[in-house]
VEXZASE-667049 format. One record per residue (C-alpha): residue number from 1; residue in one letter; x, y, z. Coordinates in steps of 0.1 Angstrom, whole numbers, plus 5000, padded with zeros to 4 digits. Layout:
N
   pos   code     xx     yy     zz
   NUM      A      X      Y      Z
...
***
This chain:
763
   pos   code     xx     yy     zz
     1      M   3695   0566   4149
     2      K   3665   0587   4139
     3      Y   3683   0618   4148
     4      F   3714   0606   4129
     5      K   3693   0601   4099
     6      F   3677   0636   4101
     7      I   3712   0652   4107
     8      T   3726   0634   4077
     9      L   3696   0642   4054
    10      L   3699   0679   4065
    11      F   3737   0679   4059
    12      I   3732   0667   4023
    13      L   3703   0689   4016
    14      S   3722   0719   4030
    15      L   3752   0712   4008
    16      V   3728   0708   3977
    17      F   3709   0741   3985
    18      L   3740   0761   3993
    19      G   3756   0749   3959
    20      I   3727   0759   3939
    21      Y   3719   0790   3959
    22      Q   3753   0805   3954
    23      L   3748   0803   3917
    24      N   3724   0834   3921
    25      P   3740   0865   3906
    26      P   3751   0894   3929
    27      G   3724   0918   3938
    28      A   3718   0948   3914
    29      V   3734   0981   3925
    30      G   3713   1013   3925
    31      I   3719   1045   3906
    32      N   3734   1062   3937
    33      A   3764   1038   3938
    34      P   3799   1053   3936
    35      L   3808   1064   3902
    36      V   3838   1042   3900
    37      E   3815   1011   3905
    38      F   3793   0994   3882
    39      S   3756   1001   3887
    40      A   3729   0980   3871
    41      G   3705   1009   3880
    42      R   3723   1032   3857
    43      A   3727   1006   3830
    44      M   3690   1001   3830
    45      K   3686   1037   3819
    46      H   3705   1027   3787
    47      L   3684   0995   3782
    48      E   3652   1014   3786
    49      V   3661   1030   3754
    50      I   3678   1000   3736
    51      A   3651   0976   3744
    52      Q   3620   0996   3737
    53      K   3611   0976   3705
    54      P   3626   0949   3683
    55      H   3656   0962   3663
    56      P   3668   0936   3639
    57      I   3696   0945   3614
    58      N   3688   0976   3592
    59      S   3653   0982   3607
    60      P   3643   1017   3616
    61      E   3644   1007   3653
    62      H   3679   0993   3647
    63      V   3692   1027   3635
    64      K   3677   1045   3664
    65      V   3696   1021   3688
    66      R   3729   1028   3669
    67      D   3724   1065   3671
    68      Y   3718   1063   3708
    69      I   3750   1044   3714
    70      L   3769   1069   3694
    71      K   3753   1098   3712
    72      E   3761   1083   3747
    73      L   3797   1075   3737
    74      T   3802   1110   3723
    75      A   3788   1126   3755
    76      L   3816   1108   3775
    77      G   3840   1128   3755
    78      L   3849   1099   3731
    79      K   3851   1096   3694
    80      P   3833   1066   3683
    81      E   3834   1054   3647
    82      I   3812   1032   3624
    83      Q   3826   1004   3604
    84      E   3802   1000   3575
    85      T   3810   0970   3552
    86      T   3798   0939   3537
    87      A   3805   0908   3556
    88      V   3801   0871   3546
    89      N   3798   0841   3568
    90      K   3812   0812   3548
    91      K   3816   0788   3579
    92      N   3783   0766   3576
    93      G   3779   0765   3538
    94      V   3745   0770   3522
    95      P   3727   0790   3528
    96      F   3755   0815   3531
    97      A   3749   0845   3553
    98      A   3760   0879   3543
    99      G   3749   0914   3550
   100      T   3757   0951   3551
   101      V   3768   0957   3588
   102      H   3774   0990   3609
   103      N   3797   0981   3637
   104      I   3804   1008   3664
   105      L   3839   1011   3678
   106      V   3855   1032   3704
   107      K   3890   1031   3721
   108      L   3901   1041   3755
   109      P   3938   1049   3750
   110      G   3962   1033   3776
   111      S   3992   1050   3791
   112      N   4017   1023   3777
   113      S   3997   0996   3758
   114      T   4011   0962   3753
   115      K   3980   0948   3737
   116      A   3944   0959   3738
   117      I   3914   0943   3756
   118      L   3885   0940   3734
   119      L   3849   0941   3750
   120      A   3822   0931   3726
   121      A   3784   0926   3726
   122      H   3761   0928   3697
   123      Y   3734   0955   3694
   124      D   3709   0940   3670
   125      S   3680   0918   3680
   126      V   3658   0893   3663
   127      I   3628   0902   3644
   128      N   3600   0898   3671
   129      S   3620   0905   3702
   130      P   3631   0937   3720
   131      G   3663   0919   3729
   132      A   3665   0933   3765
   133      S   3687   0904   3775
   134      D   3700   0893   3741
   135      D   3720   0914   3738
   136      G   3708   0947   3751
   137      A   3720   0939   3787
   138      A   3755   0936   3775
   139      V   3752   0967   3754
   140      A   3739   0987   3783
   141      G   3765   0971   3806
   142      M   3794   0981   3783
   143      L   3780   1018   3782
   144      E   3782   1018   3820
   145      T   3815   1001   3819
   146      V   3829   1028   3797
   147      R   3816   1054   3820
   148      A   3831   1038   3851
   149      L   3865   1036   3835
   150      K   3865   1072   3825
   151      V   3860   1083   3860
   152      G   3885   1056   3874
   153      S   3922   1055   3872
   154      S   3938   1052   3838
   155      L   3949   1018   3825
   156      K   3981   1007   3809
   157      N   3965   0990   3780
   158      D   3941   1003   3754
   159      V   3905   0991   3758
   160      I   3884   0987   3725
   161      F   3846   0986   3729
   162      L   3831   0968   3699
   163      F   3792   0969   3695
   164      T   3788   0944   3668
   165      D   3760   0944   3642
   166      G   3745   0915   3625
   167      E   3752   0887   3651
   168      E   3717   0873   3648
   169      A   3721   0872   3610
   170      G   3754   0852   3611
   171      L   3780   0867   3634
   172      L   3785   0893   3605
   173      G   3798   0922   3626
   174      A   3824   0902   3643
   175      I   3835   0887   3609
   176      A   3838   0923   3596
   177      F   3860   0934   3624
   178      V   3884   0905   3624
   179      E   3886   0906   3585
   180      E   3890   0942   3579
   181      H   3894   0965   3608
   182      P   3929   0979   3615
   183      W   3923   0976   3653
   184      K   3921   0938   3649
   185      K   3960   0936   3650
   186      D   3961   0953   3684
   187      V   3937   0929   3702
   188      G   3954   0908   3729
   189      L   3924   0897   3749
   190      A   3887   0894   3739
   191      V   3858   0893   3763
   192      N   3824   0888   3748
   193      F   3789   0890   3766
   194      E   3758   0872   3755
   195      A   3725   0859   3768
   196      R   3704   0828   3761
   197      G   3677   0836   3786
   198      N   3667   0865   3809
   199      S   3680   0857   3843
   200      G   3705   0836   3864
   201      P   3743   0840   3868
   202      S   3766   0853   3841
   203      V   3785   0820   3833
   204      M   3820   0820   3818
   205      F   3812   0791   3795
   206      E   3839   0794   3767
   207      T   3875   0803   3765
   208      N   3902   0798   3741
   209      S   3928   0770   3737
   210      E   3962   0775   3757
   211      N   3942   0792   3785
   212      G   3962   0784   3815
   213      W   3975   0819   3823
   214      L   3942   0834   3814
   215      I   3923   0812   3838
   216      Q   3947   0821   3867
   217      E   3942   0857   3861
   218      F   3905   0854   3856
   219      A   3904   0836   3890
   220      K   3923   0866   3906
   221      A   3900   0893   3891
   222      S   3865   0877   3888
   223      V   3839   0887   3911
   224      H   3813   0859   3920
   225      P   3827   0835   3894
   226      V   3806   0808   3878
   227      T   3826   0787   3854
   228      S   3839   0753   3846
   229      S   3861   0737   3820
   230      L   3833   0712   3817
   231      F   3811   0738   3799
   232      N   3839   0748   3777
   233      S   3846   0712   3767
   234      I   3809   0704   3760
   235      Y   3803   0738   3741
   236      K   3831   0729   3718
   237      Q   3812   0697   3705
   238      L   3782   0718   3699
   239      P   3772   0736   3666
   240      N   3763   0767   3686
   241      D   3779   0800   3678
   242      T   3784   0836   3692
   243      D   3807   0863   3681
   244      F   3834   0848   3703
   245      T   3834   0820   3677
   246      I   3849   0845   3652
   247      F   3873   0860   3678
   248      K   3886   0824   3685
   249      S   3890   0818   3648
   250      A   3912   0849   3646
   251      D   3932   0834   3674
   252      F   3923   0860   3700
   253      P   3927   0847   3736
   254      G   3895   0854   3755
   255      L   3864   0847   3776
   256      N   3828   0843   3767
   257      F   3800   0850   3793
   258      A   3763   0845   3791
   259      F   3732   0841   3814
   260      I   3711   0812   3805
   261      N   3680   0810   3829
   262      G   3648   0817   3814
   263      V   3655   0803   3781
   264      I   3618   0802   3773
   265      Y   3619   0840   3768
   266      Y   3649   0837   3745
   267      H   3642   0854   3711
   268      T   3607   0863   3721
   269      A   3585   0894   3725
   270      Y   3591   0888   3764
   271      D   3627   0894   3764
   272      N   3617   0928   3775
   273      L   3624   0953   3802
   274      Q   3598   0939   3825
   275      K   3612   0904   3824
   276      I   3650   0909   3826
   277      D   3667   0902   3858
   278      Q   3686   0933   3868
   279      N   3710   0910   3889
   280      S   3722   0892   3858
   281      L   3729   0926   3843
   282      Q   3749   0935   3873
   283      H   3769   0903   3869
   284      H   3776   0910   3834
   285      G   3788   0945   3843
   286      E   3809   0935   3874
   287      Y   3828   0910   3854
   288      A   3834   0936   3824
   289      L   3846   0963   3848
   290      A   3868   0941   3870
   291      L   3884   0922   3842
   292      T   3890   0953   3823
   293      R   3908   0970   3852
   294      H   3927   0937   3860
   295      F   3940   0928   3825
   296      G   3942   0966   3817
   297      N   3975   0967   3837
   298      L   3991   0933   3827
   299      D   4014   0926   3800
   300      L   3992   0910   3771
   301      T   4020   0904   3744
   302      N   4022   0866   3751
   303      I   3996   0852   3774
   304      K   3991   0818   3759
   305      Q   3999   0789   3782
   306      S   3990   0753   3783
   307      D   3954   0745   3789
   308      A   3938   0744   3824
   309      V   3911   0723   3841
   310      Y   3890   0748   3862
   311      F   3858   0750   3882
   312      D   3844   0774   3907
   313      I   3835   0764   3944
   314      F   3802   0780   3956
   315      A   3805   0807   3929
   316      S   3832   0822   3954
   317      F   3866   0812   3940
   318      I   3882   0792   3912
   319      V   3901   0759   3914
   320      S   3924   0753   3886
   321      Y   3953   0730   3876
   322      P   3971   0722   3843
   323      E   3955   0699   3819
   324      A   3988   0681   3817
   325      W   3981   0667   3853
   326      V   3948   0650   3840
   327      I   3965   0618   3828
   328      P   3989   0615   3859
   329      L   3960   0620   3882
   330      T   3940   0595   3863
   331      V   3969   0569   3866
   332      L   3971   0578   3903
   333      V   3933   0573   3909
   334      V   3933   0539   3888
   335      G   3962   0528   3909
   336      L   3944   0538   3942
   337      F   3913   0521   3930
   338      F   3929   0488   3924
   339      G   3950   0491   3956
   340      V   3919   0498   3978
   341      T   3898   0471   3960
   342      I   3926   0446   3967
   343      L   3927   0456   4003
   344      G   3889   0453   4004
   345      F   3893   0416   3991
   346      K   3919   0408   4016
   347      K   3898   0422   4045
   348      T   3868   0402   4031
   349      H   3847   0433   4026
   350      L   3845   0430   3989
   351      S   3838   0398   3967
   352      F   3840   0395   3929
   353      S   3804   0385   3927
   354      G   3792   0413   3949
   355      M   3812   0439   3930
   356      T   3797   0425   3897
   357      L   3762   0429   3910
   358      G   3770   0464   3921
   359      F   3783   0473   3887
   360      L   3752   0459   3871
   361      A   3730   0477   3898
   362      L   3742   0511   3889
   363      F   3739   0504   3852
   364      I   3702   0492   3856
   365      N   3695   0523   3877
   366      I   3710   0546   3849
   367      I   3690   0529   3822
   368      S   3658   0528   3843
   369      V   3660   0564   3854
   370      A   3668   0577   3819
   371      T   3642   0557   3803
   372      V   3615   0564   3827
   373      V   3621   0601   3827
   374      T   3623   0603   3790
   375      I   3589   0583   3786
   376      I   3572   0603   3813
   377      W   3583   0637   3795
   378      W   3571   0623   3761
   379      L   3537   0615   3779
   380      I   3535   0650   3794
   381      N   3544   0666   3760
   382      N   3515   0646   3745
   383      L   3492   0654   3773
   384      H   3499   0690   3771
   385      S   3502   0699   3733
   386      E   3508   0735   3743
   387      Y   3543   0726   3754
   388      R   3552   0715   3719
   389      A   3545   0751   3708
   390      I   3574   0762   3728
   391      L   3604   0757   3705
   392      Q   3631   0762   3731
   393      G   3623   0728   3745
   394      D   3613   0742   3779
   395      T   3581   0753   3798
   396      Y   3573   0782   3820
   397      N   3569   0760   3849
   398      S   3600   0740   3843
   399      N   3611   0741   3880
   400      F   3582   0718   3888
   401      Y   3595   0693   3864
   402      M   3631   0696   3872
   403      I   3625   0689   3909
   404      A   3600   0662   3900
   405      F   3625   0644   3878
   406      V   3653   0645   3903
   407      T   3630   0632   3931
   408      L   3619   0606   3906
   409      A   3655   0595   3900
   410      I   3659   0592   3938
   411      A   3628   0571   3942
   412      I   3638   0547   3913
   413      T   3674   0544   3925
   414      S   3667   0541   3962
   415      G   3637   0515   3954
   416      L   3660   0493   3932
   417      Y   3688   0495   3957
   418      T   3664   0482   3985
   419      Y   3664   0450   3964
   420      F   3701   0449   3957
   421      Y   3709   0455   3995
   422      Q   3694   0421   4002
   423      K   3717   0405   3976
   424      T   3751   0416   3987
   425      N   3767   0443   4011
   426      I   3771   0479   4009
   427      Q   3808   0478   4001
   428      D   3802   0456   3971
   429      L   3774   0479   3958
   430      T   3796   0510   3963
   431      F   3827   0496   3947
   432      G   3806   0484   3917
   433      A   3793   0518   3913
   434      L   3828   0533   3917
   435      L   3840   0510   3888
   436      W   3815   0530   3866
   437      W   3830   0563   3879
   438      L   3864   0549   3871
   439      I   3856   0541   3835
   440      L   3839   0576   3830
   441      M   3871   0592   3845
   442      V   3894   0574   3820
   443      L   3870   0582   3791
   444      T   3867   0620   3800
   445      S   3904   0622   3808
   446      I   3911   0609   3772
   447      Y   3883   0626   3752
   448      L   3870   0655   3774
   449      P   3898   0663   3798
   450      G   3881   0696   3808
   451      A   3853   0674   3824
   452      S   3876   0649   3840
   453      Y   3877   0667   3874
   454      L   3840   0657   3880
   455      F   3850   0620   3884
   456      T   3887   0624   3893
   457      L   3885   0645   3924
   458      P   3854   0627   3941
   459      L   3869   0592   3931
   460      L   3902   0604   3947
   461      L   3887   0613   3981
   462      N   3861   0586   3982
   463      L   3887   0559   3976
   464      G   3908   0574   4003
   465      G   3878   0572   4027
   466      W   3873   0536   4018
   467      G   3909   0528   4020
   468      F   3909   0542   4057
   469      I   3878   0521   4065
   470      F   3891   0489   4051
   471      A   3925   0495   4067
   472      T   3910   0502   4103
   473      S   3877   0482   4103
   474      K   3875   0445   4113
   475      N   3838   0439   4104
   476      E   3814   0447   4077
   477      R   3795   0472   4097
   478      L   3802   0508   4089
   479      G   3797   0521   4123
   480      L   3815   0554   4129
   481      S   3832   0551   4096
   482      F   3801   0565   4081
   483      I   3813   0599   4092
   484      V   3844   0595   4071
   485      L   3824   0586   4041
   486      S   3801   0617   4048
   487      V   3832   0640   4048
   488      C   3845   0623   4016
   489      S   3811   0629   3999
   490      I   3813   0665   4004
   491      P   3833   0672   3973
   492      V   3809   0653   3950
   493      I   3779   0671   3963
   494      I   3795   0705   3960
   495      L   3806   0697   3924
   496      F   3776   0678   3911
   497      A   3746   0697   3926
   498      P   3753   0731   3909
   499      T   3764   0713   3878
   500      I   3733   0693   3875
   501      Y   3712   0723   3879
   502      L   3730   0742   3853
   503      M   3729   0713   3830
   504      L   3691   0711   3833
   505      V   3690   0748   3826
   506      A   3712   0747   3796
   507      L   3699   0714   3780
   508      T   3661   0724   3791
   509      I   3636   0701   3805
   510      S   3633   0683   3772
   511      M   3667   0667   3779
   512      S   3660   0657   3814
   513      G   3666   0620   3808
   514      V   3701   0626   3798
   515      V   3708   0649   3828
   516      M   3693   0624   3852
   517      V   3722   0601   3845
   518      M   3742   0625   3866
   519      V   3719   0623   3894
   520      V   3721   0585   3894
   521      L   3759   0587   3893
   522      L   3758   0611   3923
   523      L   3736   0587   3942
   524      G   3761   0559   3932
   525      L   3786   0576   3955
   526      L   3759   0580   3982
   527      I   3750   0543   3985
   528      P   3759   0540   4021
   529      H   3737   0570   4029
   530      L   3709   0557   4009
   531      Y   3712   0524   4030
   532      L   3709   0545   4061
   533      F   3677   0563   4049
   534      I   3659   0530   4040
   535      T   3666   0509   4071
   536      P   3646   0499   4089
   537      N   3616   0513   4068
   538      K   3630   0503   4035
   539      W   3601   0518   4013
   540      L   3599   0551   4032
   541      L   3625   0570   4010
   542      P   3612   0556   3976
   543      A   3576   0562   3985
   544      T   3582   0596   3998
   545      A   3604   0607   3969
   546      L   3578   0592   3944
   547      M   3550   0612   3961
   548      I   3569   0644   3960
   549      S   3576   0636   3922
   550      L   3540   0629   3914
   551      S   3528   0659   3933
   552      L   3552   0683   3914
   553      M   3542   0666   3880
   554      I   3504   0673   3889
   555      A   3514   0708   3899
   556      G   3531   0712   3865
   557      S   3500   0699   3848
   558      L   3477   0722   3866
   559      T   3499   0752   3856
   560      A   3504   0743   3821
   561      G   3481   0769   3804
   562      F   3490   0803   3790
   563      D   3482   0837   3802
   564      A   3494   0872   3798
   565      N   3525   0865   3819
   566      H   3531   0833   3802
   567      P   3520   0838   3766
   568      K   3515   0811   3740
   569      P   3538   0815   3709
   570      N   3523   0809   3676
   571      S   3532   0819   3639
   572      I   3517   0832   3608
   573      F   3534   0847   3576
   574      Y   3522   0858   3542
   575      A   3540   0847   3511
   576      L   3533   0859   3476
   577      N   3545   0841   3444
   578      A   3550   0870   3420
   579      D   3554   0845   3390
   580      T   3520   0829   3395
   581      G   3502   0857   3412
   582      K   3490   0834   3440
   583      A   3495   0839   3477
   584      I   3492   0819   3509
   585      W   3490   0823   3547
   586      A   3514   0799   3563
   587      S   3523   0788   3598
   588      F   3548   0763   3614
   589      D   3524   0756   3643
   590      E   3511   0721   3647
   591      Q   3474   0732   3642
   592      P   3455   0765   3641
   593      D   3444   0781   3673
   594      E   3419   0808   3680
   595      W   3440   0836   3666
   596      T   3457   0819   3636
   597      S   3424   0804   3625
   598      Q   3413   0837   3611
   599      F   3441   0831   3586
   600      L   3439   0794   3582
   601      S   3409   0771   3575
   602      Q   3399   0746   3601
   603      N   3416   0719   3579
   604      P   3447   0737   3563
   605      E   3471   0717   3541
   606      K   3503   0705   3556
   607      V   3531   0709   3531
   608      S   3567   0717   3526
   609      L   3572   0754   3514
   610      T   3601   0748   3492
   611      E   3593   0776   3469
   612      Y   3597   0801   3497
   613      L   3620   0781   3523
   614      P   3638   0752   3507
   615      F   3659   0746   3537
   616      A   3631   0745   3562
   617      S   3630   0708   3573
   618      R   3595   0710   3588
   619      Q   3561   0710   3572
   620      F   3538   0741   3574
   621      L   3502   0747   3576
   622      K   3490   0763   3544
   623      N   3459   0783   3533
   624      Q   3452   0804   3503
   625      A   3454   0842   3507
   626      P   3443   0872   3487
   627      A   3471   0881   3462
   628      L   3482   0916   3468
   629      S   3501   0939   3444
   630      L   3535   0938   3462
   631      A   3565   0949   3444
   632      A   3586   0919   3436
   633      P   3624   0918   3439
   634      K   3644   0928   3407
   635      I   3676   0915   3391
   636      I   3696   0937   3366
   637      L   3721   0918   3344
   638      L   3753   0938   3346
   639      S   3775   0915   3326
   640      D   3776   0880   3312
   641      N   3810   0867   3300
   642      A   3819   0832   3288
   643      R   3854   0819   3289
   644      N   3870   0785   3290
   645      G   3839   0766   3295
   646      T   3827   0788   3323
   647      R   3802   0816   3324
   648      T   3805   0845   3347
   649      L   3774   0868   3355
   650      R   3773   0899   3374
   651      L   3737   0906   3388
   652      Q   3723   0936   3405
   653      I   3696   0925   3431
   654      I   3673   0952   3442
   655      S   3644   0951   3466
   656      S   3619   0978   3455
   657      R   3609   0987   3491
   658      Q   3644   0980   3504
   659      R   3633   0950   3525
   660      R   3657   0939   3552
   661      I   3663   0903   3540
   662      V   3668   0890   3503
   663      R   3673   0853   3499
   664      V   3686   0839   3466
   665      Y   3682   0803   3456
   666      L   3696   0788   3425
   667      D   3683   0757   3407
   668      P   3696   0726   3424
   669      K   3712   0714   3393
   670      I   3734   0744   3389
   671      E   3770   0739   3399
   672      V   3786   0770   3413
   673      L   3823   0773   3407
   674      R   3828   0807   3422
   675      A   3807   0834   3440
   676      A   3810   0868   3454
   677      V   3786   0895   3468
   678      N   3797   0931   3467
   679      S   3831   0917   3457
   680      K   3834   0898   3489
   681      K   3842   0861   3481
   682      I   3816   0838   3492
   683      G   3832   0803   3488
   684      N   3854   0780   3467
   685      R   3842   0755   3443
   686      I   3807   0743   3456
   687      N   3796   0709   3442
   688      N   3758   0708   3449
   689      S   3739   0677   3453
   690      T   3705   0675   3434
   691      N   3685   0683   3465
   692      I   3707   0712   3480
   693      P   3705   0744   3459
   694      W   3733   0771   3462
   695      S   3718   0799   3482
   696      L   3725   0833   3499
   697      D   3707   0851   3526
   698      Y   3716   0887   3526
   699      F   3706   0909   3556
   700      G   3704   0948   3557
   701      L   3700   0952   3520
   702      P   3712   0988   3511
   703      Q   3690   1010   3489
   704      E   3711   1004   3457
   705      G   3708   0967   3462
   706      I   3737   0942   3461
   707      E   3759   0929   3434
   708      L   3762   0891   3431
   709      T   3788   0875   3409
   710      L   3784   0839   3399
   711      T   3807   0815   3379
   712      V   3789   0786   3365
   713      K   3794   0759   3338
   714      Q   3790   0775   3304
   715      Y   3763   0752   3291
   716      Q   3740   0758   3321
   717      P   3713   0783   3318
   718      L   3712   0802   3352
   719      K   3678   0797   3370
   720      L   3673   0814   3402
   721      K   3646   0825   3426
   722      V   3648   0856   3447
   723      V   3626   0858   3479
   724      D   3626   0892   3498
   725      Q   3613   0894   3533
   726      F   3601   0925   3552
   727      D   3588   0926   3588
   728      G   3551   0926   3596
   729      L   3520   0913   3578
   730      P   3504   0931   3550
   731      E   3472   0949   3552
   732      I   3443   0931   3533
   733      P   3419   0955   3517
   734      N   3383   0953   3531
   735      K   3396   0926   3557
   736      L   3403   0934   3593
   737      F   3420   0908   3614
   738      Q   3420   0906   3652
   739      K   3452   0915   3670
   740      R   3469   0888   3689
   741      P   3454   0884   3725
   742      N   3477   0895   3752
   743      Y   3482   0857   3761
   744      M   3498   0850   3727
   745      M   3530   0862   3711
   746      P   3550   0856   3678
   747      T   3571   0824   3679
   748      G   3606   0834   3685
   749      F   3623   0816   3657
   750      G   3617   0815   3619
   751      T   3597   0838   3597
   752      S   3566   0844   3619
   753      D   3549   0879   3614
   754      S   3567   0885   3581
   755      T   3559   0889   3545
   756      L   3577   0870   3517
   757      V   3575   0878   3480
   758      S   3593   0855   3454
   759      K   3602   0860   3419
   760      S   3620   0836   3394
   761      F   3645   0846   3369
   762      T   3665   0828   3340
   763      F   3695   0840   3323
***
């Protein structure tokens, strides 16, 4: 029996390990690879130039990156072009995002094009990040893909390479392309590449509706596919956006890829050449080249087909079936569940009271595990305040906590089931758990059909196994039928193990309590196996799992500090009110540290900085700063016309030093009827509440400034505030500040390491 337990445990762990291990991206290929293949080594030569420094929109480094891309495309004998225009993102309301963008486009003509394939990535970064992963890897990968296509066989369809600008500012480059560029009408398929971390597999996490044909062809063409309609279903419910959001709104069929491991480096100074995983870059590139060659010879004129449910197996191949099958499969499984349950009652394997207890047992386990893990993470966060400085919700040592919480879930679940095993039999406990699976299957089939396979397929096979056992067994002891259950459990482990891992990575360790529900559900289908492991030593498994969990939490605590390889994020920025002549240092950290304390007093005020950032929901640390003579933004009134009870003003907004970002805030009481920037419509009638001002964030301000047209009620004086922002902190005369230590870096989000100057105007 001892050997049987060991073999069973080894079998389960092997499936879990294999499922997660196969998520690793393919190995990077060196620079000496055949020229027709994609080489991460060659792509890295591009990335070494692109990701030298941060290159946000319209910064000097951004111009250098643009020039480099143009030079490399021209060297390949191509004729790239620049689309320069004003783009406006109206989707999310105030503050509206707009900017002057410079998209780079080049086309590889096909021999007899049906529709074009669009490959897209953005070449701008955020203010304090070199953007090696986000999105330099994709840009470098596209340059290497262009080269490989040039030396390979010609394709039937045109291929458009779009290097978008201003993605970080609000998807502005993608908007400019779909709204204005003539090539938009030629696009038959869009493939977008992103990153929200610095490593891991490139996951195909989003696609368009009516994707049945596209998924079938993706399955044929993809190399090492990592994907699931679960990700697509969940992502559609989230507020997150990429350029692909714009392509979808333009009704482009397409695929969206991103690698997401290492989210703690996302938008930080450590998204750099030293930290990026070249294997992830290789995965991006292999997708780009293989998909372009595959779809480049297909007819893309009418590729929409009813939606598919899909998922990969061991990142080796894709299983898919029409979404139209979801409800019939659900009905089939529901019928099978009741049929097998009735058979279990007839053979006296099941009882109503026992199943009820089994139903409650899994519910108690779910609530217990989710609650305990959430509370423990809250305690860890309070014990290690440094974790709260990491705005991504993750930690450098999150793997310790991931495994700790999974083993804690095993400890709690197996411990509680040692009690429930004494109250009823294994069959009752299992079928009580299966009833939860049935409920979740029905709910996902109705509301999230792309996720339904996670419950439908494991239920189908497990019910088949239990049906066989009930039909052939004459006693309550499982005996050799345990082998049947082990075989039937293979699909749930194969499907759930990598999914749980990817969900932990995607949602971060801060959401572990939610993800652990999936762990408990998985254990609900392994109740017979848990029983095997806890007999006759019923506390061995819970105690062992608990000890492992506690050991890993201690390891996490011992490695919680910061160092040069795991820097602490902190923030500081300077803000000058040109109206009052007063200035402040401000930070959105919880408290000053050894570096920011040179700007902030030991007891700085904690306030809302509505005069500079009215949409910021958090409070800031604030301290008085020397008022410098910094040029304030200017507004020139070009025209002021009153008609039919309305007033239309044309304003030219200029930043004296051509600062990268200008933010315009109107008095909250002003009702804006119409608005436009550089003749581009911003939005229809906007009724503002008393707390939400109409506002515009303009990125990439040109030297001549921007023209803002506002139509308001005639009786209202127009009161507005303009805040311009430039990168870096100002120099204070006769004051020398220490540089950040090498174990610190600017916070990856917000206005850290920026200078803001505000000025009020009334017309």
